[in-house]
Rosetta silent file (secondary structure, phi, psi, omega in degrees, C-alpha in Angstrom):
SEQUENCE: MSIIGLLVVYLMISYWFISFLLILALVLLVVQTVLARKYHFRNRLSLYLVLTMCFWLSATLVVSQLHIPKVVAVHRLFQTTKKATDTKQASETKTTDTLETRLKNAWQPILTEQKNPVSIAIWADGQLITDQNSNERFYTASIVKVAVATLLLHTIRENGETLDEDDLESLRSMIEDSDNEDTTYLLDEKAGGLTALQAMFDTLNMNDTKVDEESWGLTQTTASDQIKLLRTVFETSDYLTKEEQAQIQELMRNVSDEQRFGIGTLSENVALKNGWLNDEKEDGSETWIVNSIGQVSSNDTPYLVAILSADNDTMESGENLLASLAAASNNVLNSK
SCORE:     score description
SCORE:     0.000 S_00000001
   1 L     0.000  139.667 -178.006   84.672  -16.494 -129.487 S_00000001
   2 L   -71.179  165.631 -179.037   84.469  -19.874 -131.245 S_00000001
   3 H   -64.320  -39.917  178.980   87.364  -21.390 -133.177 S_00000001
   4 H   -61.892  -42.972  178.867   85.483  -20.850 -136.454 S_00000001
   5 H   -61.402  -44.042  178.172   84.955  -17.195 -135.562 S_00000001
   6 H   -62.225  -38.860  179.998   88.655  -16.742 -134.783 S_00000001
   7 H   -65.648  -41.924  178.767   89.571  -18.405 -138.049 S_00000001
   8 H   -61.840  -44.069  179.407   87.274  -16.070 -140.018 S_00000001
   9 H   -60.245  -44.329 -178.825   88.782  -13.036 -138.241 S_00000001
  10 H   -61.884  -44.483  179.955   92.302  -14.274 -138.985 S_00000001
  11 H   -65.015  -37.629  179.013   91.538  -14.863 -142.660 S_00000001
  12 H   -65.489  -37.465  179.103   89.939  -11.440 -142.939 S_00000001
  13 H   -73.907  -40.829 -177.715   93.031   -9.783 -141.453 S_00000001
  14 H   -64.601  -40.170 -179.434   95.445  -11.916 -143.476 S_00000001
  15 L  -115.539   57.987 -171.382   93.646  -11.166 -146.744 S_00000001
  16 H   -63.050  -36.742 -176.734   92.361   -7.723 -145.791 S_00000001
  17 H   -67.136  -43.811  178.327   92.303   -6.291 -149.310 S_00000001
  18 H   -64.609  -41.731  178.529   90.157   -9.117 -150.696 S_00000001
  19 H   -61.131  -41.163 -179.988   87.896   -8.866 -147.629 S_00000001
  20 H   -62.303  -43.751 -178.489   87.590   -5.139 -148.161 S_00000001
  21 H   -65.927  -39.382  178.878   86.560   -5.589 -151.807 S_00000001
  22 H   -65.202  -45.429  179.566   83.951   -8.216 -150.922 S_00000001
  23 H   -62.416  -42.106  179.272   82.447   -6.066 -148.181 S_00000001
  24 H   -60.378  -43.508 -179.278   82.479   -3.033 -150.512 S_00000001
  25 H   -63.149  -41.122  179.822   80.703   -4.964 -153.255 S_00000001
  26 H   -66.740  -42.388 -178.957   78.011   -6.150 -150.828 S_00000001
  27 H   -63.618  -47.258 -178.865   77.492   -2.665 -149.397 S_00000001
  28 H   -64.464  -36.498  179.298   77.242   -1.047 -152.799 S_00000001
  29 H   -63.294  -43.607  179.805   74.873   -3.754 -154.030 S_00000001
  30 H   -65.222  -45.020 -177.333   72.541   -3.159 -151.070 S_00000001
  31 H   -62.485  -47.386 -177.245   72.700    0.653 -151.447 S_00000001
  32 H   -67.306  -32.096  177.743   72.008    0.673 -155.194 S_00000001
  33 H   -65.428  -44.502  179.275   69.122   -1.784 -154.740 S_00000001
  34 H   -62.677  -47.316 -178.756   67.507    0.407 -152.100 S_00000001
  35 H   -65.367  -40.281 -179.155   67.957    3.598 -154.149 S_00000001
  36 H   -63.428  -38.614 -179.862   66.756    2.001 -157.381 S_00000001
  37 H   -72.684  -36.669 -175.989   63.557    0.822 -155.726 S_00000001
  38 H   -73.007  -41.888 -175.674   62.917    4.094 -153.964 S_00000001
  39 H  -106.175    7.873  174.676   63.583    6.418 -156.930 S_00000001
  40 L    56.578   45.358  174.619   62.643    3.970 -159.687 S_00000001
  41 L   -73.109  134.656  177.754   65.987    4.044 -161.478 S_00000001
  42 L   -92.365  -34.890 -179.647   65.979    1.808 -164.498 S_00000001
  43 L   -91.119   82.831 -177.438   69.712    1.851 -165.263 S_00000001
  44 H   -68.058  -29.972 -179.064   70.985    0.148 -162.114 S_00000001
  45 H   -63.401  -45.160  179.824   74.486   -0.433 -163.587 S_00000001
  46 H   -61.967  -42.002  177.585   75.113    3.299 -164.016 S_00000001
  47 H   -60.094  -42.917 -178.816   73.926    3.895 -160.447 S_00000001
  48 H   -61.190  -43.503 -178.704   76.221    1.136 -159.213 S_00000001
  49 H   -65.803  -42.611  179.136   79.237    2.648 -160.973 S_00000001
  50 H   -62.379  -44.184  178.336   78.515    6.133 -159.622 S_00000001
  51 H   -62.079  -40.433 -179.709   78.160    4.834 -156.089 S_00000001
  52 H   -62.108  -44.012  179.567   81.370    2.867 -156.421 S_00000001
  53 H   -62.363  -45.772  179.469   83.297    5.964 -157.557 S_00000001
  54 H   -61.066  -42.762 -178.439   81.907    8.065 -154.699 S_00000001
  55 H   -64.223  -41.371 -179.357   82.718    5.354 -152.169 S_00000001
  56 H   -65.627  -38.922  176.116   86.294    5.006 -153.392 S_00000001
  57 H   -62.703  -42.957  179.241   86.851    8.763 -153.154 S_00000001
  58 H   -64.862  -44.045 -179.126   85.494    8.781 -149.608 S_00000001
  59 H   -61.797  -38.189  178.963   87.536    5.766 -148.654 S_00000001
  60 H   -62.664  -42.732  178.067   90.716    7.382 -149.957 S_00000001
  61 H   -64.184  -42.112 -177.483   90.129   10.476 -147.819 S_00000001
  62 H   -63.887  -45.385 -178.815   89.392    8.368 -144.721 S_00000001
  63 H   -61.520  -41.237 -178.279   92.517    6.254 -145.186 S_00000001
  64 H   -70.125  -29.418 -177.518   94.738    9.301 -145.598 S_00000001
  65 H   -88.502  -37.963 -173.180   93.252   11.003 -142.517 S_00000001
  66 H  -100.088   -1.878  177.536   92.854    8.093 -140.094 S_00000001
  67 L    55.590   48.141  178.092   96.000    6.101 -141.073 S_00000001
  68 L   -58.635  -24.495  177.651   94.141    2.829 -141.494 S_00000001
  69 H   -56.646  -13.413  176.223   97.335    1.210 -142.869 S_00000001
  70 H   -60.248  -31.770  176.372   98.285    0.794 -139.215 S_00000001
  71 H   -60.427  -42.257  178.152   96.003   -2.231 -139.217 S_00000001
  72 H   -64.152  -40.625 -179.375   98.104   -3.702 -141.970 S_00000001
  73 H   -61.643  -39.622  178.242  101.245   -2.856 -140.019 S_00000001
  74 H   -60.875  -44.577 -179.801   99.933   -4.749 -136.992 S_00000001
  75 H   -62.490  -44.309 -179.967   99.265   -7.766 -139.155 S_00000001
  76 H   -65.527  -34.540  175.018  102.727   -7.580 -140.689 S_00000001
  77 H   -61.365  -42.120  177.090  104.247   -7.306 -137.188 S_00000001
  78 H   -59.242  -46.418 -179.461  102.413  -10.487 -136.211 S_00000001
  79 H   -64.755  -40.212  179.532  103.768  -12.283 -139.250 S_00000001
  80 H   -64.649  -41.806  178.882  107.305  -11.014 -138.611 S_00000001
  81 H   -62.949  -44.830  179.340  107.216  -12.132 -134.955 S_00000001
  82 H   -61.814  -41.179 -179.482  105.964  -15.563 -135.939 S_00000001
  83 H   -65.833  -39.902  179.015  108.648  -15.880 -138.585 S_00000001
  84 H   -64.032  -41.031  178.593  111.359  -14.860 -136.094 S_00000001
  85 H   -63.527  -44.177  179.090  110.140  -17.462 -133.596 S_00000001
  86 H   -62.072  -40.074 -179.278  110.121  -20.181 -136.243 S_00000001
  87 H   -64.705  -42.146 -179.708  113.628  -19.131 -137.351 S_00000001
  88 H   -63.233  -44.670  179.372  114.912  -19.250 -133.746 S_00000001
  89 H   -63.086  -41.024  178.777  113.459  -22.716 -133.173 S_00000001
  90 H   -65.416  -37.476  178.079  114.958  -23.965 -136.424 S_00000001
  91 H   -65.165  -42.246  178.909  118.310  -22.446 -135.479 S_00000001
  92 H   -64.071  -41.504  177.087  118.309  -24.160 -132.071 S_00000001
  93 H   -62.580  -42.271 -179.180  117.472  -27.493 -133.686 S_00000001
  94 H   -64.248  -38.947  179.655  120.193  -27.006 -136.247 S_00000001
  95 H   -62.643  -45.679  179.182  122.743  -26.203 -133.487 S_00000001
  96 H   -60.998  -48.193 -179.274  121.890  -29.394 -131.593 S_00000001
  97 H   -62.907  -39.220 -177.682  122.036  -31.512 -134.692 S_00000001
  98 H   -63.917  -41.319 -179.435  125.260  -29.866 -135.797 S_00000001
  99 H   -63.233  -46.007  178.521  127.063  -30.644 -132.510 S_00000001
 100 H   -63.310  -43.557 -179.017  126.058  -34.286 -132.658 S_00000001
 101 H   -64.436  -42.460 -178.547  126.906  -34.543 -136.345 S_00000001
 102 H   -66.927  -38.539  178.235  130.277  -32.875 -135.917 S_00000001
 103 H   -66.366  -44.279 -179.432  131.249  -35.154 -133.036 S_00000001
 104 H   -65.365  -35.348  175.628  130.217  -38.274 -134.930 S_00000001
 105 H   -66.667  -35.393  178.594  132.097  -37.079 -138.003 S_00000001
 106 H   -71.322  -32.866  179.485  135.189  -36.533 -135.859 S_00000001
 107 H   -77.443  -32.787 -167.590  134.911  -40.044 -134.378 S_00000001
 108 H   -53.174  -51.611 -178.443  134.158  -41.866 -137.603 S_00000001
 109 H   -62.351  -31.184  178.804  137.688  -42.093 -139.129 S_00000001
 110 H   -74.120  -43.312 -177.544  139.113  -43.266 -135.792 S_00000001
 111 H   -70.305  -34.215 -177.706  136.384  -45.845 -135.117 S_00000001
 112 H   -63.928  -32.259 -178.361  136.482  -47.098 -138.721 S_00000001
 113 H   -76.539  -15.856 -174.041  140.140  -48.044 -138.368 S_00000001
 114 L   -88.292  127.468  173.805  139.491  -50.074 -135.194 S_00000001
 115 L   -91.023  -21.645 -178.733  138.826  -53.789 -135.428 S_00000001
 116 L   -88.709  157.276 -178.617  138.505  -54.111 -131.663 S_00000001
 117 L   -66.104  136.769  176.946  135.374  -53.000 -129.705 S_00000001
 118 E  -152.117  145.725 -178.665  135.320  -49.360 -128.611 S_00000001
 119 E  -145.493  144.793  178.604  132.533  -47.052 -127.421 S_00000001
 120 E  -136.565  141.507  174.609  132.313  -43.364 -126.538 S_00000001
 121 E  -139.730  140.225 -178.450  129.616  -41.248 -124.885 S_00000001
 122 E  -132.384  137.756  172.857  129.631  -37.518 -124.140 S_00000001
 123 E  -111.652  111.048 -178.247  127.294  -35.343 -122.073 S_00000001
 124 E  -146.080  141.980  179.008  127.479  -31.760 -123.316 S_00000001
 125 L    54.790   33.815  176.768  124.986  -28.894 -123.560 S_00000001
 126 L    73.021   19.840  178.245  122.368  -31.022 -121.759 S_00000001
 127 E  -136.536  147.972  177.128  122.390  -33.813 -124.312 S_00000001
 128 E   -95.132  123.989  179.125  123.855  -37.282 -124.506 S_00000001
 129 E  -119.798  125.424 -174.631  125.830  -37.975 -127.678 S_00000001
 130 E  -135.142  163.584  171.715  127.077  -41.484 -128.322 S_00000001
 131 L   -86.206 -179.072 -174.401  128.507  -43.670 -131.023 S_00000001
 132 L   -72.475  -11.354 -178.981  126.598  -46.667 -132.324 S_00000001
 133 L  -103.012   18.985 -171.213  128.193  -48.992 -129.750 S_00000001
 134 L   -66.367  -17.511  178.899  127.131  -47.033 -126.695 S_00000001
 135 L  -101.333    7.370  177.076  124.969  -49.898 -125.400 S_00000001
 136 L   -81.145  137.788 -176.529  127.692  -52.515 -125.785 S_00000001
 137 L   -86.296  141.164  175.640  128.998  -53.848 -122.482 S_00000001
 138 E  -131.705  154.587  171.696  132.666  -53.646 -121.471 S_00000001
 139 E   -70.329  139.134 -176.042  134.549  -54.708 -118.361 S_00000001
 140 L   -75.232  -34.095 -166.181  135.106  -51.675 -116.137 S_00000001
 141 H    53.087 -135.208 -169.421  138.513  -52.555 -114.693 S_00000001
 142 H   -81.773   -6.735  176.793  139.483  -49.706 -112.343 S_00000001
 143 H   -65.658  -16.830  179.561  136.983  -47.077 -113.516 S_00000001
 144 H   -67.255  -13.155 -178.611  134.520  -48.854 -111.201 S_00000001
 145 H   -67.307  -25.068  173.340  136.422  -47.255 -108.300 S_00000001
 146 H   -66.313  -38.907  176.668  134.508  -44.027 -108.899 S_00000001
 147 H   -65.417  -39.943  178.776  131.323  -46.030 -108.291 S_00000001
 148 H   -63.521  -42.362  178.208  132.828  -47.555 -105.133 S_00000001
 149 H   -63.368  -40.538  178.484  133.708  -44.068 -103.827 S_00000001
 150 H   -61.992  -48.185  178.804  130.180  -42.877 -104.623 S_00000001
 151 H   -62.462  -43.329 -177.170  128.603  -45.840 -102.796 S_00000001
 152 H   -58.866  -53.724 -176.927  131.009  -45.474  -99.870 S_00000001
 153 H   -64.968  -37.645  176.662  130.287  -41.811  -99.094 S_00000001
 154 H   -63.753  -45.402 -177.357  126.537  -42.315  -99.517 S_00000001
 155 H   -65.756  -44.059 -179.612  126.504  -45.392  -97.222 S_00000001
 156 H   -58.870  -45.888  179.276  128.619  -43.770  -94.514 S_00000001
 157 H   -64.138  -46.342 -179.211  126.244  -40.784  -94.384 S_00000001
 158 H   -60.599  -34.569 -179.032  123.114  -42.943  -94.421 S_00000001
 159 L   -87.359    0.436 -179.750  124.479  -45.038  -91.548 S_00000001
 160 L    67.431   28.073 -179.077  125.429  -41.977  -89.515 S_00000001
 161 L  -107.243  177.024  176.274  129.086  -42.978  -89.521 S_00000001
 162 L  -136.988  159.237  176.406  132.317  -41.208  -90.433 S_00000001
 163 L   -94.184  130.023  177.085  135.562  -42.225  -92.087 S_00000001
 164 L   -79.212 -178.529 -176.414  138.657  -42.188  -89.908 S_00000001
 165 H   -61.636  -38.733  178.911  142.070  -41.051  -91.154 S_00000001
 166 H   -65.235  -41.050  178.574  143.027  -44.519  -92.344 S_00000001
 167 H   -64.451  -41.488  179.517  139.792  -44.850  -94.274 S_00000001
 168 H   -66.149  -34.271  176.142  140.258  -41.452  -95.879 S_00000001
 169 H   -67.889  -38.938  176.967  143.783  -42.438  -96.893 S_00000001
 170 H   -64.320  -37.413  177.839  142.404  -45.646  -98.423 S_00000001
 171 H   -65.524  -43.930  177.712  139.844  -43.577 -100.336 S_00000001
 172 H   -59.824  -47.697 -177.115  142.573  -41.267 -101.616 S_00000001
 173 H   -64.938  -33.834 -179.805  144.769  -44.174 -102.616 S_00000001
 174 H   -63.916  -40.279 -176.242  141.883  -45.968 -104.364 S_00000001
 175 H   -89.744  -51.285 -173.667  141.218  -43.037 -106.713 S_00000001
 176 H   -71.989  -38.563 -177.544  144.546  -41.251 -107.043 S_00000001
 177 L  -107.159   -6.000 -179.565  146.816  -44.342 -107.088 S_00000001
 178 L    58.560   43.418 -179.052  144.210  -46.904 -108.208 S_00000001
 179 L   -74.702  124.884 -176.808  145.110  -49.198 -105.309 S_00000001
 180 H   -74.938  -41.167 -179.608  143.226  -52.517 -105.551 S_00000001
 181 H   -62.224  -42.593  178.193  143.637  -53.612 -101.927 S_00000001
 182 H   -65.023  -34.782  177.031  142.194  -50.368 -100.632 S_00000001
 183 H   -61.632  -50.717  179.887  139.272  -50.755 -103.065 S_00000001
 184 H   -59.333  -43.917 -179.819  138.475  -54.239 -101.787 S_00000001
 185 H   -61.400  -50.249 -176.333  138.738  -53.110  -98.157 S_00000001
 186 H   -65.407  -41.930 -178.728  136.461  -50.073  -98.573 S_00000001
 187 H   -65.570  -47.966 -174.574  133.880  -51.960 -100.629 S_00000001
 188 H   -78.118  -38.856 -172.337  133.662  -55.039  -98.411 S_00000001
 189 H   -94.998  -23.661 -173.697  134.180  -53.505  -94.990 S_00000001
 190 H  -120.223  -25.708 -170.205  132.631  -50.057  -95.292 S_00000001
 191 L  -112.496   -3.121  174.786  130.244  -49.890  -98.280 S_00000001
 192 L   101.983   -0.706  174.162  128.280  -53.162  -98.104 S_00000001
 193 H    85.162 -170.410 -175.409  130.046  -55.277 -100.696 S_00000001
 194 H   -65.420  -33.298  179.877  129.175  -56.264 -104.252 S_00000001
 195 H   -63.106  -44.814  178.692  125.453  -56.586 -103.489 S_00000001
 196 H   -65.254  -34.252 -179.817  125.310  -52.976 -102.318 S_00000001
 197 H   -66.083  -43.491  177.721  127.254  -51.878 -105.376 S_00000001
 198 H   -63.214  -39.046  178.691  124.691  -53.511 -107.686 S_00000001
 199 H   -61.918  -36.901  176.931  121.856  -51.917 -105.689 S_00000001
 200 H   -66.291  -42.316  178.117  123.428  -48.491 -106.279 S_00000001
 201 H   -59.021  -39.860  177.725  123.665  -49.099 -110.001 S_00000001
 202 H   -64.811  -40.604  179.771  119.978  -50.018 -109.981 S_00000001
 203 H   -64.075  -36.671 -178.927  119.120  -46.896 -108.011 S_00000001
 204 L   -86.040    8.462  179.711  120.982  -44.706 -110.505 S_00000001
 205 L    60.289   31.536  173.263  119.141  -46.381 -113.423 S_00000001
 206 L   -87.002   71.582 -167.478  122.406  -47.815 -114.733 S_00000001
 207 L   -70.086  -17.510 -179.833  120.364  -50.667 -116.159 S_00000001
 208 L  -103.013   12.998  179.626  123.115  -52.115 -118.349 S_00000001
 209 L  -106.424  122.288 -176.854  125.710  -52.293 -115.566 S_00000001
 210 E  -128.160  129.844  179.199  126.100  -55.649 -113.836 S_00000001
 211 L   -79.047  140.671  174.202  128.484  -56.521 -110.997 S_00000001
 212 L   -75.920  145.192 -176.155  130.521  -59.713 -111.265 S_00000001
 213 L   -68.760  -17.662 -176.822  129.813  -62.130 -108.413 S_00000001
 214 L  -119.580  -29.866 -172.827  133.487  -62.472 -107.498 S_00000001
 215 L  -134.399  126.159  177.558  135.446  -59.443 -108.730 S_00000001
 216 H   -64.419  -29.002 -177.924  134.537  -55.746 -108.750 S_00000001
 217 H   -70.779  -16.952  179.476  136.993  -55.195 -111.648 S_00000001
 218 H   -98.864   15.811  171.071  134.920  -57.490 -113.892 S_00000001
 219 L   -58.337  137.590  178.451  131.794  -55.405 -113.521 S_00000001
 220 E  -103.229  138.315 -175.675  130.268  -54.929 -116.969 S_00000001
 221 E  -149.227  174.841  175.575  129.014  -51.532 -118.075 S_00000001
 222 L  -121.936  162.397  178.438  128.266  -49.301 -121.033 S_00000001
 223 H   -63.146  -37.365 -179.896  129.532  -45.858 -121.976 S_00000001
 224 H   -65.360  -41.012  178.337  126.027  -44.427 -121.569 S_00000001
 225 H   -64.827  -36.016  179.398  125.727  -45.867 -118.056 S_00000001
 226 H   -66.626  -29.208  174.745  129.063  -44.352 -117.065 S_00000001
 227 H   -65.017  -37.739  177.887  127.695  -40.937 -118.061 S_00000001
 228 H   -62.701  -42.193  177.430  124.861  -41.521 -115.555 S_00000001
 229 H   -63.720  -45.346 -179.792  127.450  -42.184 -112.839 S_00000001
 230 H   -63.750  -36.090  177.258  129.470  -39.109 -113.787 S_00000001
 231 H   -66.354  -31.351  175.536  126.355  -36.929 -113.680 S_00000001
 232 H   -65.036  -33.856 -177.923  125.757  -38.188 -110.132 S_00000001
 233 H   -84.073  -35.481 -169.887  129.264  -37.025 -109.219 S_00000001
 234 H  -110.647  -13.866  178.403  129.422  -33.755 -111.145 S_00000001
 235 L  -119.696  174.447 -178.608  125.846  -32.462 -111.427 S_00000001
 236 L   -55.633  130.479 -170.662  123.002  -31.886 -109.000 S_00000001
 237 L  -139.086  143.914  172.735  122.262  -35.222 -107.389 S_00000001
 238 L   -87.450  -11.536 -174.568  119.853  -36.767 -104.900 S_00000001
 239 L   -91.111  -36.321  179.742  122.360  -39.508 -104.153 S_00000001
 240 L  -119.829  147.204  171.956  125.361  -37.451 -103.081 S_00000001
 241 L   -78.617  167.378  177.911  125.592  -34.167 -101.151 S_00000001
 242 H   -62.469  -35.951  179.016  127.614  -31.296 -102.616 S_00000001
 243 H   -66.120  -41.516  178.290  130.349  -31.953 -100.086 S_00000001
 244 H   -64.688  -42.829  177.568  130.552  -35.609 -101.093 S_00000001
 245 H   -59.625  -46.206 -178.525  130.639  -34.655 -104.777 S_00000001
 246 H   -61.936  -35.518  179.543  133.430  -32.162 -104.130 S_00000001
 247 H   -64.134  -46.455  179.741  135.421  -34.828 -102.269 S_00000001
 248 H   -69.193  -40.178  179.405  135.294  -37.267 -105.174 S_00000001
 249 H   -60.774  -42.462  179.207  135.920  -34.572 -107.755 S_00000001
 250 H   -62.039  -42.543  177.506  139.051  -33.423 -105.918 S_00000001
 251 H   -62.416  -40.936 -179.061  140.421  -36.956 -105.834 S_00000001
 252 H   -69.293  -27.052  178.227  139.780  -37.402 -109.556 S_00000001
 253 H   -75.739  -19.406 -175.304  141.604  -34.141 -110.331 S_00000001
 254 L  -108.330   24.443  175.869  144.668  -35.426 -108.418 S_00000001
 255 L   -57.455  141.249 -176.216  145.106  -38.780 -110.154 S_00000001
 256 L   -59.525  149.398 -173.148  148.817  -39.621 -110.276 S_00000001
 257 H   -56.803  -40.284 -177.455  150.718  -38.474 -113.355 S_00000001
 258 H   -67.760  -12.315 -179.161  151.495  -41.981 -114.652 S_00000001
 259 H  -107.607   11.986 -175.974  147.762  -42.708 -114.798 S_00000001
 260 L   -96.235   52.845  172.158  146.687  -39.586 -116.681 S_00000001
 261 L   -93.266 -172.649 -178.601  146.280  -41.196 -120.096 S_00000001
 262 H    65.242 -128.150  179.636  143.076  -41.171 -122.126 S_00000001
 263 H   -68.501  -15.917  178.442  141.161  -37.977 -121.451 S_00000001
 264 H   -68.387  -13.928  178.818  143.932  -37.007 -119.050 S_00000001
 265 H   -79.569  -10.696 -175.406  146.124  -36.117 -122.023 S_00000001
 266 L   -71.449  -43.685 -179.321  143.887  -33.151 -122.931 S_00000001
 267 L  -172.012  177.481  177.044  144.978  -30.789 -120.160 S_00000001
 268 L   -79.978  -18.435 -177.095  145.663  -30.547 -116.466 S_00000001
 269 L   -89.854   57.334 -179.920  142.104  -29.322 -115.899 S_00000001
 270 E  -132.676  132.372  172.843  140.583  -32.788 -116.124 S_00000001
 271 E  -103.285  118.252 -171.456  138.979  -34.889 -113.367 S_00000001
 272 E  -146.558  167.109  167.109  139.279  -38.522 -114.370 S_00000001
 273 E  -143.814  127.706  178.719  139.624  -42.173 -113.513 S_00000001
 274 E  -106.820  159.804  177.131  141.183  -44.652 -115.888 S_00000001
 275 E  -141.338  143.195  178.747  141.019  -48.417 -115.928 S_00000001
 276 E  -152.118  148.692 -176.297  143.097  -51.095 -117.561 S_00000001
 277 E  -159.913  129.100  176.137  143.301  -54.866 -117.381 S_00000001
 278 E   -79.654  133.028 -173.945  145.165  -57.503 -119.390 S_00000001
 279 E  -113.771  107.825 -179.003  142.701  -60.064 -120.715 S_00000001
 280 E   -85.043  126.006 -179.407  144.080  -63.568 -121.267 S_00000001
 281 L   -86.968  165.769 -179.870  142.190  -65.511 -123.933 S_00000001
 282 L   -63.761  -28.394 -179.799  141.561  -69.243 -123.997 S_00000001
 283 L   -84.400    5.482  177.865  144.091  -69.661 -126.802 S_00000001
 284 L    93.085  -12.106  178.263  146.786  -68.128 -124.645 S_00000001
 285 L   -73.246  162.524 -175.966  146.837  -64.753 -126.406 S_00000001
 286 E  -132.068  130.455  173.379  146.629  -61.522 -124.406 S_00000001
 287 E  -126.513  177.464 -175.200  144.759  -58.309 -125.114 S_00000001
 288 E  -126.777  138.578  169.470  144.045  -55.228 -123.052 S_00000001
 289 E   -94.761  125.381 -178.214  140.954  -53.527 -121.668 S_00000001
 290 E  -136.221  121.022 -175.429  141.585  -49.777 -121.505 S_00000001
 291 E  -131.168  156.343  177.539  138.942  -47.270 -120.273 S_00000001
 292 E  -150.734  126.548  177.624  138.794  -43.581 -119.382 S_00000001
 293 E  -133.651  156.578  174.577  135.969  -41.552 -117.748 S_00000001
 294 E   157.124 -164.785  179.796  135.689  -38.087 -116.252 S_00000001
 295 E  -117.437  134.793  177.620  134.989  -34.401 -116.673 S_00000001
 296 E  -119.440  134.243  175.235  136.823  -32.075 -119.056 S_00000001
 297 E   -93.240  119.042 -176.478  136.628  -28.295 -118.887 S_00000001
 298 E  -122.588  112.334 -178.665  136.333  -26.886 -122.380 S_00000001
 299 L    52.532   45.106  179.531  136.227  -23.094 -122.806 S_00000001
 300 L    64.240   10.195  176.761  134.935  -22.810 -119.233 S_00000001
 301 E  -118.206  102.358 -177.241  132.104  -25.199 -120.160 S_00000001
 302 E   -68.095  149.081  170.728  132.650  -28.652 -118.604 S_00000001
 303 E  -137.365  157.496 -177.876  131.519  -31.782 -120.362 S_00000001
 304 E  -106.039  144.570 -177.527  131.458  -35.420 -119.276 S_00000001
 305 E  -145.039  143.101  174.536  133.011  -38.232 -121.292 S_00000001
 306 E  -135.839  123.880  178.302  133.331  -42.010 -121.083 S_00000001
 307 E  -123.979  121.842 -178.413  135.495  -44.034 -123.483 S_00000001
 308 E  -120.732  141.795  178.767  135.573  -47.831 -123.191 S_00000001
 309 E  -148.209  156.506  179.415  137.645  -50.284 -125.240 S_00000001
 310 E  -143.724  164.384  175.771  138.535  -53.968 -125.300 S_00000001
 311 E    60.545   30.572  173.217  140.797  -56.364 -127.205 S_00000001
 312 E   -71.329  140.202 -177.845  143.554  -53.799 -127.647 S_00000001
 313 L   -63.701  -37.659  177.927  146.766  -55.480 -128.824 S_00000001
 314 L  -139.042  164.776  174.380  148.810  -53.623 -126.217 S_00000001
 315 H   -60.074  -41.875 -177.224  148.251  -51.267 -123.324 S_00000001
 316 H   -65.326  -41.160  179.104  149.939  -48.532 -125.352 S_00000001
 317 H   -64.657  -35.913  176.240  147.670  -49.007 -128.382 S_00000001
 318 H   -65.382  -41.992  177.370  144.640  -48.746 -126.097 S_00000001
 319 H   -61.131  -44.074 -177.997  145.980  -45.531 -124.559 S_00000001
 320 H   -64.799  -37.514  177.139  146.585  -44.071 -128.010 S_00000001
 321 H   -62.191  -48.374 -179.270  143.063  -44.963 -129.133 S_00000001
 322 H   -62.959  -41.444 -179.683  141.496  -43.254 -126.107 S_00000001
 323 H   -64.402  -38.713 -179.962  143.715  -40.191 -126.536 S_00000001
 324 H   -65.571  -44.450  178.457  142.751  -39.875 -130.216 S_00000001
 325 H   -66.306  -38.436  179.649  139.006  -40.022 -129.485 S_00000001
 326 H   -64.982  -44.398 -178.322  139.404  -37.596 -126.562 S_00000001
 327 H   -68.305  -40.295  178.231  141.347  -35.088 -128.659 S_00000001
 328 H   -62.201  -41.234  179.275  138.909  -35.304 -131.605 S_00000001
 329 H   -66.115  -44.035 -176.085  135.966  -34.693 -129.246 S_00000001
 330 H   -65.816  -35.439  178.165  137.680  -31.830 -127.473 S_00000001
 331 H   -61.913  -42.869  179.467  138.521  -30.076 -130.773 S_00000001
 332 H   -66.574  -45.672 -175.679  134.827  -30.110 -131.725 S_00000001
 333 H   -72.177  -22.600  175.659  133.595  -28.984 -128.318 S_00000001
 334 H   -78.192  -21.802 -176.090  136.207  -26.189 -128.183 S_00000001
 335 L  -106.261    7.298 -176.545  135.082  -24.817 -131.515 S_00000001
 336 L   -71.594    0.000    0.000  131.293  -24.995 -131.062 S_00000001
């Protein structure tokens, strides 16, 4: 059936009473014309009225016996189903918008008070939610060690090699104790160096993350890019096997107590890596880079979070800033 035909059928069903009256009028007009010509009636109006009355009486009997209103019921069911679908879609959109809006409202008073750069990104319910600075670059400091661990395990597998006990201890120390010497050793001697690290960022579409030519700690990244790295570690990935993911996750869950600031203040059920670095300015002043990334389990529903900050007056003020943003986010995600 053509589109026009379907449209006509739909309109006839939607406006069935008007359609019925039009069809009735046409039928009665044809009948009275035929009868008037055959029997030579002069008063066609009287004939038309008599026929109309007879037809309405017949139609009333038919409707009462055959339950024609079922047709109307089918149409109403169609309309009800369509309305329910539209309502469901609107509700789902509202839920998504509400989560993003609530998170941003929770961040706003904290971010408004900050004069120094700060950025936060969260991956929850299959959506990325960020503040307005999510594409601003920050130095990674030690959070880059999660990327080094990711590159290391991928490279060892691809090369058909294994890590000996000393290497495994260096891997543990790099994540749990944030040991810099072990990081340099594993990156340079086992994972292919800074060039390989940049190649991994490119592979993972971390397009705003750039490795420094001399120091892994001065790698520049964004909060959104760190979410991409975390998804590689915590969600289904083509880059890491499940066993490799579990190995990194376990190390991040066992970060030493003195380094569990930032998102680590939320609970013990957090897998994280923090980074910090004192930044000496040209004028001799000193500020702090303080970052925190990882996975938080909220009401049995894990979410990923990356909080980056720079130019903090002290290490402690940076830690407090990260803890405030983490707590505000967790409150929203726990109450959704």
